[in-house]
C-alpha positions as CSV (number, residue, x, y, z in Angstrom):
1,M,-63.3,-15.6,21.6
2,S,-61.3,-14.4,18.5
3,T,-61.2,-16.5,15.4
4,G,-58.6,-16.8,12.7
5,K,-54.9,-17.5,13.2
6,P,-54.0,-14.1,14.8
7,G,-57.1,-14.4,17.0
8,R,-56.2,-17.9,18.1
9,I,-52.6,-16.8,19.0
10,W,-54.1,-13.9,20.9
11,N,-56.4,-16.2,22.8
12,V,-53.4,-18.3,23.9
13,T,-51.5,-15.2,24.9
14,V,-54.3,-13.8,27.0
15,G,-54.9,-17.2,28.6
16,D,-51.3,-17.6,29.5
17,L,-51.2,-14.1,31.0
18,R,-54.2,-14.8,33.1
19,I,-52.5,-17.8,34.6
20,T,-49.4,-15.8,35.2
21,V,-51.1,-12.9,37.1
22,K,-52.8,-15.4,39.4
23,E,-49.4,-16.5,40.7
24,K,-49.1,-15.2,44.3
25,S,-45.3,-14.8,44.2
26,L,-45.4,-12.8,41.0
27,I,-44.9,-9.4,42.6
28,I,-42.0,-10.6,44.8
29,W,-39.9,-12.2,42.1
30,L,-40.7,-9.8,39.2
31,F,-40.4,-6.5,41.1
32,L,-39.5,-6.6,44.8
33,M,-36.5,-9.0,44.8
34,P,-34.8,-7.2,41.9
35,L,-35.1,-3.9,43.7
36,A,-33.6,-5.5,46.8
37,F,-30.7,-6.8,44.8
38,M,-30.2,-3.5,43.1
39,F,-30.1,-1.6,46.4
40,F,-27.8,-4.1,48.2
41,F,-25.2,-4.5,45.5
42,G,-25.4,-0.9,44.4
43,S,-24.7,0.2,48.0
44,V,-21.9,-2.3,48.5
45,Y,-20.1,-1.4,45.3
46,G,-20.1,2.4,45.4
47,G,-23.6,3.9,45.4
48,G,-24.5,6.0,42.4
49,G,-21.4,5.0,40.5
50,R,-21.0,8.5,39.1
51,G,-17.4,9.7,38.7
52,T,-14.3,8.2,40.2
53,P,-14.8,6.6,43.6
54,R,-12.9,8.2,46.5
55,T,-9.9,6.3,47.9
56,R,-9.7,6.1,51.7
57,I,-6.4,7.1,53.4
58,T,-5.7,7.3,57.1
59,V,-3.2,10.1,57.9
60,E,-0.8,9.6,60.8
61,N,0.8,13.1,61.0
62,N,3.8,13.0,63.4
63,D,5.4,16.1,62.0
64,L,6.4,18.7,64.7
65,G,6.5,21.5,62.1
66,F,4.0,23.0,59.6
67,L,4.8,21.1,56.4
68,G,2.9,18.0,57.6
69,D,-0.3,20.1,57.9
70,D,0.4,21.6,54.5
71,L,0.7,18.1,53.0
72,E,-2.6,17.1,54.5
73,I,-4.2,20.3,53.1
74,S,-2.8,19.5,49.7
75,L,-4.1,15.9,49.9
76,S,-7.6,17.3,50.6
77,D,-7.6,18.7,47.1
78,E,-7.3,15.2,45.7
79,N,-10.2,12.7,45.3
80,L,-9.5,11.1,48.6
81,F,-11.4,10.3,51.8
82,L,-9.0,11.4,54.6
83,V,-9.3,10.0,58.1
84,D,-7.2,11.2,61.0
85,S,-5.5,8.3,62.7
86,D,-6.5,9.7,66.2
87,S,-10.2,9.4,65.3
88,L,-10.0,5.7,64.5
89,A,-11.5,3.2,66.9
90,E,-9.4,0.3,68.0
91,T,-11.4,-2.2,66.0
92,Q,-11.6,0.0,62.9
93,N,-9.4,-1.0,59.9
94,P,-7.3,1.9,58.6
95,V,-7.1,0.2,55.2
96,R,-4.1,2.3,54.1
97,T,-2.1,4.7,56.3
98,L,0.1,7.6,55.3
99,I,2.8,8.1,57.9
100,I,4.5,11.6,58.0
101,P,7.6,11.5,60.2
102,E,8.1,13.9,63.1
103,D,11.2,15.6,61.4
104,F,9.4,16.1,58.1
105,T,9.5,19.9,58.2
106,T,13.0,20.2,59.5
107,R,14.4,17.8,56.9
108,V,12.6,19.4,54.0
109,L,13.7,22.9,54.9
110,S,17.2,21.5,55.3
111,R,17.1,19.9,51.9
112,D,17.7,16.5,53.4
113,K,16.2,13.3,52.1
114,V,13.0,12.4,53.9
115,E,10.5,9.6,53.4
116,V,6.8,9.4,53.9
117,V,5.4,5.9,54.2
118,L,2.1,4.6,52.8
119,R,1.3,1.4,54.7
120,K,-1.4,-0.7,53.1
121,E,-3.3,-3.4,55.0
122,K,-3.3,-6.9,53.6
123,G,-6.2,-7.5,51.2
124,S,-6.8,-3.8,50.5
125,H,-8.0,-2.9,47.0
126,F,-5.0,-2.8,44.6
127,E,-6.3,-0.2,42.2
128,A,-7.3,2.1,45.1
129,G,-3.8,1.8,46.5
130,I,-2.3,2.9,43.1
131,A,-4.7,5.8,43.1
132,A,-3.6,6.8,46.6
133,E,0.1,6.6,45.7
134,A,-0.5,8.9,42.6
135,A,-2.5,11.4,44.8
136,I,0.3,11.5,47.4
137,V,2.9,12.1,44.7
138,R,0.9,14.9,43.3
139,A,0.5,16.5,46.7
140,L,4.2,16.2,47.4
141,A,5.0,17.7,44.0
142,R,2.8,20.7,44.8
143,L,4.5,21.1,48.2
144,G,7.9,20.7,46.7
145,A,7.2,23.3,44.0
146,G,6.1,25.8,46.7
147,I,9.3,25.2,48.7
148,I,11.5,25.7,45.5
149,E,9.7,29.0,44.8
150,L,10.2,30.1,48.3
151,E,13.9,29.3,48.1
152,T,14.1,31.1,44.8
153,E,12.6,34.3,46.3
154,E,15.2,34.1,49.1
155,V,18.1,33.6,46.7
156,S,16.9,36.5,44.6
157,K,17.1,38.7,47.7
158,G,20.8,37.9,48.0
159,K,20.5,36.7,51.6
160,P,23.3,34.8,53.1
161,G,22.7,31.1,53.6
162,F,22.4,30.3,49.8
163,T,25.3,30.1,47.4
164,V,24.6,30.0,43.7
165,Q,27.2,28.3,41.5
166,G,26.1,28.0,37.9
167,D,22.9,25.9,37.9
168,S,23.5,24.6,41.4
169,V,22.3,26.1,44.7
170,S,23.7,25.2,48.0
171,G,22.3,26.1,51.4
172,S,18.8,25.8,52.7
173,L,15.9,27.7,54.3
174,M,16.8,26.1,57.6
175,E,20.3,27.4,57.5
176,L,19.0,30.8,56.5
177,S,16.7,30.9,59.4
178,G,19.3,29.8,61.8
179,G,16.5,27.9,63.6
180,D,14.8,31.1,64.5
181,Q,11.1,30.3,65.0
182,G,10.0,33.7,63.9
183,M,11.6,33.3,60.5
184,I,10.1,29.8,60.2
185,Y,6.6,31.3,60.8
186,Q,7.3,33.7,58.0
187,Y,8.2,30.9,55.7
188,Q,5.0,29.2,56.7
189,G,2.9,32.2,55.9
190,R,4.6,32.8,52.6
191,L,4.3,29.1,51.6
192,D,0.6,29.1,52.4
193,S,0.0,32.1,50.2
194,L,1.9,30.5,47.4
195,L,0.0,27.2,47.6
196,N,-3.4,28.9,47.9
197,R,-3.0,31.4,45.1
198,E,-5.0,31.0,41.9
199,A,-3.3,28.8,39.4
200,V,-1.8,30.7,36.4
201,V,-2.1,27.6,34.2
202,G,-5.0,25.1,34.5
203,L,-5.4,21.7,33.1
204,K,-8.9,20.7,31.9
205,P,-9.1,16.9,31.2
206,E,-11.7,15.7,28.7
207,M,-12.6,12.3,27.3
208,A,-11.5,11.8,23.7
209,G,-14.6,10.1,22.4
210,R,-16.9,8.1,24.7
211,K,-16.6,7.5,28.4
212,K,-14.7,4.3,29.2
213,Y,-15.0,4.1,33.0
214,I,-16.0,0.8,34.5
215,P,-19.6,1.1,35.7
216,T,-19.9,0.8,39.5
217,G,-22.6,1.2,42.1
218,F,-26.2,1.4,40.9
219,Q,-25.0,2.0,37.4
220,S,-23.8,-1.6,37.5
221,S,-26.2,-3.2,39.9
222,V,-29.4,-2.1,38.1
223,P,-28.6,-3.6,34.7
224,G,-27.1,-6.7,36.3
225,S,-30.2,-7.3,38.5
226,L,-32.5,-6.5,35.6
227,V,-30.9,-9.1,33.2
228,M,-30.7,-11.7,36.0
229,F,-34.2,-11.5,37.2
230,V,-35.8,-11.2,33.8
231,L,-33.9,-14.4,32.9
232,M,-35.0,-16.0,36.2
233,S,-38.7,-15.1,35.6
234,M,-38.5,-16.7,32.1
235,V,-36.8,-19.8,33.4
236,F,-39.4,-20.3,36.0
237,S,-42.2,-19.7,33.5
238,G,-40.5,-22.5,31.5
239,A,-40.8,-24.7,34.5
240,A,-44.5,-23.8,34.7
241,L,-44.8,-25.0,31.1
242,V,-43.7,-28.4,32.2
243,Q,-46.4,-28.4,34.9
244,E,-49.0,-27.5,32.2
245,R,-47.9,-30.5,30.2
246,V,-48.1,-32.8,33.2
247,S,-51.5,-31.5,34.3
248,G,-52.9,-31.9,30.8
249,Q,-53.6,-28.3,30.3
250,L,-51.7,-28.1,27.0
251,K,-53.5,-31.2,25.8
252,R,-56.9,-29.4,26.4
253,I,-55.6,-26.4,24.4
254,A,-54.4,-28.7,21.7
255,V,-57.9,-30.4,21.2
256,S,-59.3,-26.9,20.4
257,P,-58.9,-25.5,16.9
258,V,-55.4,-24.2,17.5
259,S,-52.2,-25.5,16.0
260,K,-48.9,-26.3,17.8
261,G,-47.3,-23.3,16.2
262,E,-50.0,-21.0,17.3
263,I,-49.7,-22.3,20.9
264,I,-45.9,-21.7,20.8
265,L,-46.3,-18.2,19.4
266,G,-49.1,-17.3,21.9
267,K,-47.0,-18.5,24.8
268,L,-43.9,-16.6,23.5
269,F,-45.9,-13.4,23.2
270,A,-47.2,-13.8,26.7
271,R,-43.7,-14.2,28.1
272,M,-42.5,-11.2,26.1
273,V,-45.3,-9.1,27.6
274,V,-44.3,-10.2,31.1
275,A,-40.6,-9.5,30.4
276,A,-41.4,-6.1,28.9
277,F,-43.4,-5.0,31.9
278,Q,-40.6,-6.2,34.2
279,I,-37.9,-4.5,32.2
280,L,-39.9,-1.2,32.0
281,F,-40.5,-1.2,35.8
282,L,-36.9,-1.9,36.7
283,L,-35.5,0.7,34.3
284,L,-37.8,3.3,35.7
285,A,-37.0,2.3,39.2
286,G,-33.3,2.5,38.5
287,R,-33.8,6.0,37.1
288,V,-36.1,7.3,39.8
289,L,-35.0,5.5,42.9
290,F,-31.3,5.0,42.3
291,G,-30.5,7.9,39.9
292,I,-28.9,5.8,37.1
293,K,-28.4,7.2,33.6
294,L,-30.4,5.7,30.8
295,G,-28.2,7.0,28.0
296,S,-29.1,9.4,25.2
297,S,-30.7,6.9,22.8
298,Y,-34.0,5.7,24.2
299,P,-35.1,4.1,20.9
300,A,-32.0,2.0,20.8
301,L,-32.6,0.9,24.5
302,V,-36.2,0.0,23.7
303,V,-35.3,-2.1,20.7
304,L,-32.5,-3.8,22.7
305,M,-34.9,-4.6,25.6
306,I,-37.6,-6.0,23.2
307,T,-35.0,-8.2,21.6
308,F,-33.8,-9.4,25.0
309,A,-37.4,-10.1,25.9
310,F,-37.8,-12.2,22.7
311,C,-34.6,-14.1,23.5
312,T,-35.5,-14.9,27.1
313,G,-39.1,-15.7,26.2
314,S,-37.7,-18.2,23.6
315,F,-35.4,-19.6,26.2
316,S,-38.3,-20.1,28.5
317,L,-40.1,-22.3,25.9
318,L,-36.9,-24.2,25.3
319,F,-36.4,-24.8,29.0
320,G,-40.0,-26.0,29.3
321,S,-39.5,-28.4,26.4
322,L,-36.4,-30.1,27.8
323,F,-37.8,-31.6,31.0
324,R,-40.7,-33.9,32.0
325,D,-40.6,-33.9,35.8
326,P,-41.6,-30.6,37.4
327,E,-40.5,-31.7,40.8
328,K,-36.9,-31.5,39.9
329,L,-37.0,-28.2,38.1
330,D,-36.8,-25.6,40.9
331,G,-33.1,-26.4,41.6
332,I,-32.3,-26.7,37.9
333,A,-34.0,-23.3,37.2
334,I,-32.1,-21.5,39.9
335,L,-28.7,-23.1,38.9
336,T,-29.3,-22.2,35.3
337,T,-30.0,-18.6,36.1
338,L,-27.1,-18.2,38.5
339,V,-24.6,-19.7,36.0
340,M,-25.8,-17.6,33.1
341,A,-25.9,-14.4,35.2
342,S,-22.5,-14.8,36.7
343,L,-20.7,-15.8,33.5
344,G,-22.6,-13.1,31.6
345,G,-21.4,-10.2,33.7
346,C,-24.5,-9.6,35.8
347,W,-22.6,-9.8,39.1
348,W,-19.4,-7.9,38.0
349,P,-18.4,-5.7,35.0
350,L,-17.1,-7.7,32.1
351,E,-14.2,-5.1,31.9
352,V,-12.6,-6.5,35.0
353,L,-12.6,-10.1,33.7
354,S,-9.8,-11.8,31.9
355,R,-10.1,-12.5,28.2
356,P,-11.1,-16.1,28.5
357,F,-14.0,-15.2,30.7
358,R,-15.1,-12.4,28.4
359,I,-15.1,-14.9,25.5
360,V,-17.3,-17.2,27.6
361,A,-19.6,-14.3,28.4
362,F,-20.3,-13.6,24.7
363,M,-21.2,-17.3,24.2
364,L,-24.3,-16.5,26.4
365,P,-27.2,-14.1,25.7
366,T,-26.7,-12.6,29.1
367,G,-23.2,-11.4,28.1
368,W,-24.6,-9.7,24.9
369,A,-27.4,-8.2,26.8
370,M,-25.2,-6.7,29.6
371,N,-22.6,-5.4,27.2
372,G,-25.3,-3.8,25.0
373,I,-27.1,-2.2,28.0
374,H,-23.8,-0.7,29.2
375,K,-22.9,0.6,25.8
376,L,-26.2,2.5,25.7
377,I,-26.7,3.7,29.3
378,S,-23.2,3.8,30.7
379,F,-21.0,4.8,27.7
380,G,-23.5,6.9,25.8
381,Y,-23.5,5.0,22.5
382,G,-26.4,4.7,20.0
383,F,-27.9,2.2,17.6
384,G,-24.7,1.7,15.6
385,A,-22.9,0.3,18.7
386,I,-25.4,-2.5,19.4
387,T,-26.1,-3.9,15.9
388,N,-24.1,-7.0,16.7
389,H,-25.8,-7.3,20.1
390,L,-29.3,-7.2,18.4
391,L,-28.3,-9.8,15.8
392,A,-26.8,-12.1,18.5
393,L,-29.9,-11.9,20.7
394,L,-32.1,-12.5,17.7
395,L,-30.0,-15.5,16.7
396,F,-30.0,-16.9,20.2
397,G,-33.8,-16.5,20.4
398,S,-34.4,-18.0,17.0
399,V,-32.3,-21.0,17.8
400,F,-34.1,-21.4,21.2
401,I,-37.6,-21.2,19.6
402,L,-36.7,-23.5,16.8
403,I,-35.4,-26.2,19.1
404,A,-38.4,-25.7,21.4
405,S,-40.9,-26.1,18.6
406,R,-39.4,-29.4,17.6
407,R,-39.1,-30.8,21.1
408,L,-42.3,-29.4,22.7
409,R,-45.1,-32.0,23.1
410,V,-48.6,-30.9,24.1
411,T,-49.0,-34.3,25.8
412,V,-46.8,-36.0,28.3
């Protein structure tokens, strides 16, 4: 057995770790349950979470001409998941349906007003509906530009059916064709070539600064599950501390040549070691199994995780110092974890919450941890962006350990 203050602290740490690894449910709650949560919520909310999620649109094409098909082809160039209405089962929800009328081609070629309808089911995602509307408008604009260019070619040939007066053009392709199906087929071929040609001018969008998308899929579920289950592990280890007090184990340690402060530091280090192993495993699993990004600043991520381990380890000791009856602690431990996880952004991105809820989130260590992790692994920031997060977690941990040191009794 080591002697001296560091040696006594080390002995307490090693003893606490030996007790921890003997727990049969350790592997389940430290490693397996977090992986299950990561997989479930990551799959439900968008898989890998890379790029913009595809919006689902069911297309009901009633058009008797060719422009309805051209509109569908133009929509396929958008970030959409297109479903033919005829392929839907009776029990399948179309979510949102684009209805193209049967006279779409005739009315467009005649320069008459025509409407396509986007019917959205009750309860469908609002932002996805907005994205669908924008995609449809872009597709219609491309189709309209092709029609205008086709008309311009016919006008320039001086064919009857179009009359130019100043900036105004009267007439239409339908009038020019006289309803002849052969000419309409020619229009179709020419329009297809216009729409499929290589663009003369291209637009390359780039982010000005850092990425600001809302993390989804595994990029959101992995950090959320990590923070929640590390916190849960520490809270339950705090409940185990109460059991040690009741059983007299702490009293036996106290009668040895070790001070109360050394006991607290030893148990804190033991909890930090457990949290560090859990964090390392879950981050590696997130990278290897679920393909999440870990950012470009690994040192910053390591420092943030060590600070979070200190904070949760301190909270474990505080939790263990507040109660005397271990029989009542399981429910309290679970409730504490769920409340701090939900309000801290482990279940949903803080970016989608209203300002009052974001304020509440930053009153909890889970909120600072989640925001800091996303700044590093989702948005690509470095050390400078998480300075306040480190200070906040250190402050939380220091307050927790200070209160715990005053309240903790080695005897019941």
